[in-house]
C-alpha positions in Angstrom: 1.6 -6.1 31.9 0.7 -6.0 28.2 -2.6 -4.3 27.3 -3.5 -7.4 25.2 -7.2 -8.3 25.4 -6.7 -11.7 23.7 -3.8 -14.1 23.5 -0.7 -12.5 22.3 0.4 -13.1 18.7 3.5 -15.3 18.4 5.7 -15.9 15.4 4.6 -18.7 13.1 7.3 -21.4 12.7 5.6 -23.4 10.0 8.0 -24.6 7.4 7.6 -23.5 3.8 5.7 -25.6 1.4 7.5 -27.3 -1.5 4.6 -26.6 -3.9 4.4 -23.1 -5.4 0.6 -23.1 -4.9 -0.4 -21.0 -1.8 -2.8 -22.4 0.8 -6.2 -20.9 1.2 -6.6 -21.6 4.9 -5.6 -18.3 6.5 -7.6 -17.7 9.7 -9.9 -14.7 9.5 -8.8 -13.4 12.9 -5.4 -12.6 11.4 -7.1 -9.8 9.4 -8.6 -8.1 12.4 -7.4 -4.8 13.8 -5.2 -5.4 16.8 -6.7 -4.4 20.1 -3.5 -4.0 22.2 0.1 -3.2 22.0 2.6 -5.9 23.1 5.2 -5.3 25.7 8.9 -5.2 24.9 8.5 -4.3 21.2 9.0 -0.5 20.9 9.1 -0.8 17.1 6.0 -2.9 16.8 3.4 -1.4 14.5 0.3 -2.0 12.3 -0.3 -0.7 8.9 -3.2 -0.6 6.4 -2.8 0.5 2.8 -4.8 0.4 -0.4 -4.9 1.8 -3.9 -7.8 2.5 -6.3 -7.2 3.2 -10.0 -10.4 4.2 -11.8 -9.8 4.6 -15.5 -13.5 5.7 -16.2 -13.6 8.8 -13.9 -9.8 9.5 -13.9 -9.9 9.4 -10.1 -7.1 7.5 -8.4 -6.3 7.1 -4.7 -3.4 6.0 -2.5 -4.4 5.7 1.2 -2.5 4.6 4.2 -3.3 4.4 7.9 -0.5 3.3 10.3 0.4 3.3 14.0 3.1 5.8 14.9 6.1 5.4 17.3 6.8 5.6 20.1 3.0 6.0 20.9 1.3 3.2 18.9 -2.2 4.5 19.9 -1.6 7.4 17.5 -2.7 6.6 13.9 -1.3 8.6 11.0 -3.6 8.8 8.0 -2.5 9.7 4.5 -4.6 10.2 1.4 -3.4 11.1 -2.1 -6.4 11.7 -4.4 -5.2 12.0 -8.1 -7.6 14.2 -10.2 -8.1 14.0 -13.9 -6.4 17.4 -14.5 -3.1 16.3 -12.9 -3.6 17.9 -9.5 -3.6 15.9 -6.3 -5.7 16.4 -3.1 -3.4 15.6 -0.2 -4.3 14.9 3.5 -2.1 13.9 6.4 -3.6 13.7 9.8 -3.0 12.2 13.3 -5.4 10.9 15.9 -5.6 8.5 18.9 -7.3 5.1 19.1 -6.1 1.9 20.6 -8.5 -0.8 19.4 -9.6 0.6 16.1 -7.8 1.8 12.9 -9.1 5.4 13.0 -8.5 9.0 13.9 -11.0 11.9 13.5 -10.9 11.8 9.7 -10.2 8.1 8.9 -11.8 4.8 9.8 -10.6 1.7 8.1 -12.0 -1.7 9.2 -12.7 -5.3 8.1 -16.4 -6.0 7.5 -15.8 -9.7 6.6 -12.1 -10.4 7.3 -10.2 -11.8 4.3 -13.0 -10.7 2.0 -14.6 -7.2 2.5 -13.2 -4.0 4.0 -14.7 -0.6 4.5 -12.5 2.6 4.1 -14.0 5.9 5.1 -12.4 9.4 5.1 -14.2 12.7 5.9 -12.0 15.7 6.3 -10.0 18.3 4.4 -7.3 18.1 1.8 -4.8 20.5 0.2 -4.8 20.8 -3.6 -1.2 20.5 -4.9 0.8 20.4 -8.1 2.9 17.2 -7.9 5.8 19.0 -9.6 6.0 21.5 -6.8 6.4 18.8 -4.2 9.6 17.6 -5.8 11.4 20.5 -4.1 9.5 21.1 -0.9 7.0 19.6 1.5 3.3 20.5 1.4 3.0 24.0 2.9 0.3 26.6 2.4 -1.7 25.1 -0.4 -5.5 25.9 -0.1 -7.7 23.5 1.9 -11.0 22.1 0.9 -13.6 19.6 2.2 -13.2 16.1 0.8 -14.5 12.7 1.7 -14.7 9.2 0.3 -16.5 6.0 1.3 -15.2 2.9 -0.4 -16.0 -0.8 0.0 -13.4 -3.4 -1.1 -14.5 -6.9 -2.2 -11.7 -9.4 -2.8 -11.2 -11.0 -6.3 -9.2 -13.9 -5.0 -8.1 -15.6 -1.7 -5.8 -13.5 0.5 -2.1 -13.6 -0.2 -0.6 -14.5 3.1 2.9 -13.5 2.3 4.6 -15.1 5.3 2.1 -18.0 5.6 1.3 -16.7 9.1 -0.9 -18.8 11.3 -3.6 -17.5 13.6 -1.2 -16.8 16.5 1.6 -15.2 14.4 2.9 -11.9 15.6 4.4 -11.1 12.1 2.0 -11.0 9.2 1.5 -9.4 5.8 -1.8 -9.9 4.0 -2.5 -8.7 0.4 -5.5 -8.8 -1.8 -6.5 -7.7 -5.3 -10.1 -6.8 -5.7 -12.7 -4.2 -6.6 -13.6 -0.9 -4.9 -17.1 0.5 -5.0 -18.3 3.7 -3.5 -18.0 7.5 -3.9 -15.9 10.5 -3.5 -17.2 14.0 -2.6 -14.9 16.6 -4.3 -15.8 20.3 -4.8 -19.3 19.5 -3.5 -19.9 16.9 -6.3 -20.4 13.2 -5.7 -18.3 11.0 -8.0 -19.3 7.3 -8.0 -16.6 4.7 -8.7 -16.3 1.0 -9.3 -12.7 0.3 -10.0 -9.9 -2.2 -9.5 -7.5 -1.9 -6.7 -5.3 -3.6 -4.1 -5.1 -3.6 -0.4 -2.7 -4.8 2.4 -2.8 -5.2 6.1 0.5 -5.9 8.0 1.7 -6.3 11.6 5.4 -6.3 12.3 8.3 -4.7 14.0 8.9 -1.9 11.5 11.2 1.0 11.0 12.3 3.2 8.1 15.6 3.9 9.8 17.3 0.8 8.2 15.4 0.8 4.9 17.6 1.0 1.8 15.1 0.4 -1.1 11.6 -0.8 -1.5 9.4 -1.5 -4.6 5.7 -2.6 -4.6 3.9 -3.3 -7.9 0.4 -4.8 -8.2 -2.6 -5.0 -10.4 -6.1 -6.6 -10.5 -7.1 -7.3 -14.2 -10.6 -7.2 -15.6 -10.6 -11.0 -16.0 -9.9 -11.4 -12.3 -6.3 -12.3 -12.7 -3.9 -10.5 -10.4 -0.3 -10.1 -9.5 1.9 -8.4 -6.9 5.7 -8.0 -6.5 7.4 -6.7 -3.3 11.1 -5.9 -3.0 12.7 -4.7 0.2 16.4 -4.3 1.0 17.8 -3.6 4.4 21.6 -3.9 4.4 22.4 -7.5 3.6 18.8 -8.6 4.0 17.0 -8.7 0.7 13.4 -9.8 0.1 12.1 -10.0 -3.5 9.0 -12.1 -4.1 5.4 -11.9 -5.3 2.3 -13.8 -6.2 0.0 -14.3 -9.1 -3.6 -15.4 -9.2 -5.0 -17.2 -12.2 -7.3 -20.0 -13.0 -8.7 -20.0 -9.5 -5.3 -20.5 -7.8 -2.7 -18.4 -6.0 1.0 -19.1 -6.7 4.2 -17.9 -5.1 6.3 -16.0 -7.7 10.0 -15.2 -7.8 10.6 -11.6 -9.0 13.4 -11.7 -11.6 13.7 -8.0 -11.9 12.6 -4.8 -10.2 11.5 -1.4 -11.8 14.2 1.2 -11.4 13.7 4.8 -10.2 15.9 7.6 -11.3 13.9 10.7 -10.3 11.0 11.9 -8.2 8.6 12.1 -11.1 8.7 8.3 -11.4 11.2 7.9 -14.3 11.6 5.4 -16.0 7.8 5.3 -16.6 7.7 2.1 -18.5 9.3 -1.3 -18.6 8.7 -5.0 -17.9 8.4 -7.0 -14.7 9.4 -10.7 -15.0 8.0 -13.2 -12.6 8.8 -16.9 -12.4 6.3 -19.4 -11.2 7.2 -23.1 -11.0 9.8 -22.6 -13.8 7.5 -20.6 -16.0 8.5 -17.0 -16.9 5.6 -14.5 -16.9 6.2 -11.1 -18.4 4.1 -8.1 -17.3 4.6 -4.7 -19.0 4.0 -1.5 -17.1 3.6 2.1 -18.0 2.9 4.8 -15.5 0.0 7.1 -16.3 1.5 10.5 -16.9 1.5 13.0 -15.4 0.3 11.0 -12.4 2.9 10.9 -9.6 3.5 12.2 -6.2 6.6 11.9 -4.0 6.7 11.9 -0.2 9.4 11.5 2.5 9.5 8.5 4.7 10.0 9.8 8.3 12.1 8.0 10.9 11.3 5.8 12.6 7.9 5.8 10.8 5.7 8.3 9.2 4.8 9.7 5.7 5.1 13.4 4.9 3.9 14.6 1.4 6.5 16.4 -0.6 10.3 16.4 -0.4 12.6 18.2 2.1 15.8 18.7 0.1 17.7 20.1 3.1 18.6 16.5 4.2 20.0 14.3 1.4 19.8 11.3 3.7 16.0 11.3 3.5 14.1 8.4 1.9 11.5 9.2 -0.8 8.5 7.1 -1.9 7.1 7.9 -5.4 3.5 6.8 -6.0 2.3 6.3 -9.5 -1.0 5.0 -10.9 0.1 2.5 -13.5 -1.2 0.6 -16.6 -0.2 -3.0 -16.9 -0.3 -5.5 -19.7 -0.3 -9.3 -19.2 -0.4 -11.2 -22.4 -3.2 -9.5 -24.3 -5.0 -8.0 -21.3 -4.7 -4.5 -19.9 -5.3 -3.7 -16.3 -5.0 -0.6 -14.0 -2.9 -0.9 -10.8 -0.1 0.8 -8.9 3.6 1.2 -8.7 5.4 2.3 -5.5 9.1 2.9 -5.4 11.2 4.0 -2.4 14.8 5.1 -2.7 17.4 7.3 -0.9 16.7 10.9 -1.8 20.3 11.5 -2.8 20.1 8.9 -5.5 17.3 10.7 -7.4 17.4 13.6 -9.8 
């Protein structure tokens, strides 16, 4: 028997809409943490990710909490806290919980599904030089106490990427918005109110078959937002996005994808072209140097800060806080690029 405590989630077979405008009728239950693990799906998992890019304080954060395999009651937490001086505070930790997205250091949860989330971390982190992690995993860097408590409030309706219904077993939700809260670093409280982006996904997932992945997103001061996701697995290629403007969400076709040539995030600038209902939208990007950090994608799932160069078949994700320009407006968002380690300098 499955350990499901409510009806199991089934794939939504709703046909795609002809109009490029996305519906705003996603059911709030879809954004809840799953309380059970379905039978017969050994690669089923659940993942929560968010980014904060605070230009005022210079603090940026990439955070991820995901179920591991084969034991999906184990949650892996990862935090990369980018400091103004170019150093990064790194935490990776594991812990057990079935019905909540948490371990001993992390607790991520919806307060009002599809609108407000709370993200808390209270633990330790290692202070690293990102350049060092281009040649080795995190090792004996010094530990220090670090915490953050951040509340996310959405700036637009949720982007329901697969148009999943309430009973769908496969879903990917994304949101641009604003984070407000505080970090505790070196005994000092740092208050932030900054733009960011979050996602929550449930799917059958593995890094074993992943070839490339790119995720670009930004919430602008005016409230406009965009995202672009590209994933290639063999002959399967997904490359789409969304924009929010003038009170509406639109499906976007991504016409190009930022390249990646090395583990520092080069090239650090370029243009992302999106097409919406025949209109081409150009968004320029520039990574905020020297802000970057690489980590290996473990198989079947998992995230390990730094790079193990002993295995050229490893996959690498490079995380970069990024400045975007859309028409005459500048915003601060994120750029994630995952490539085979052997393809990078």
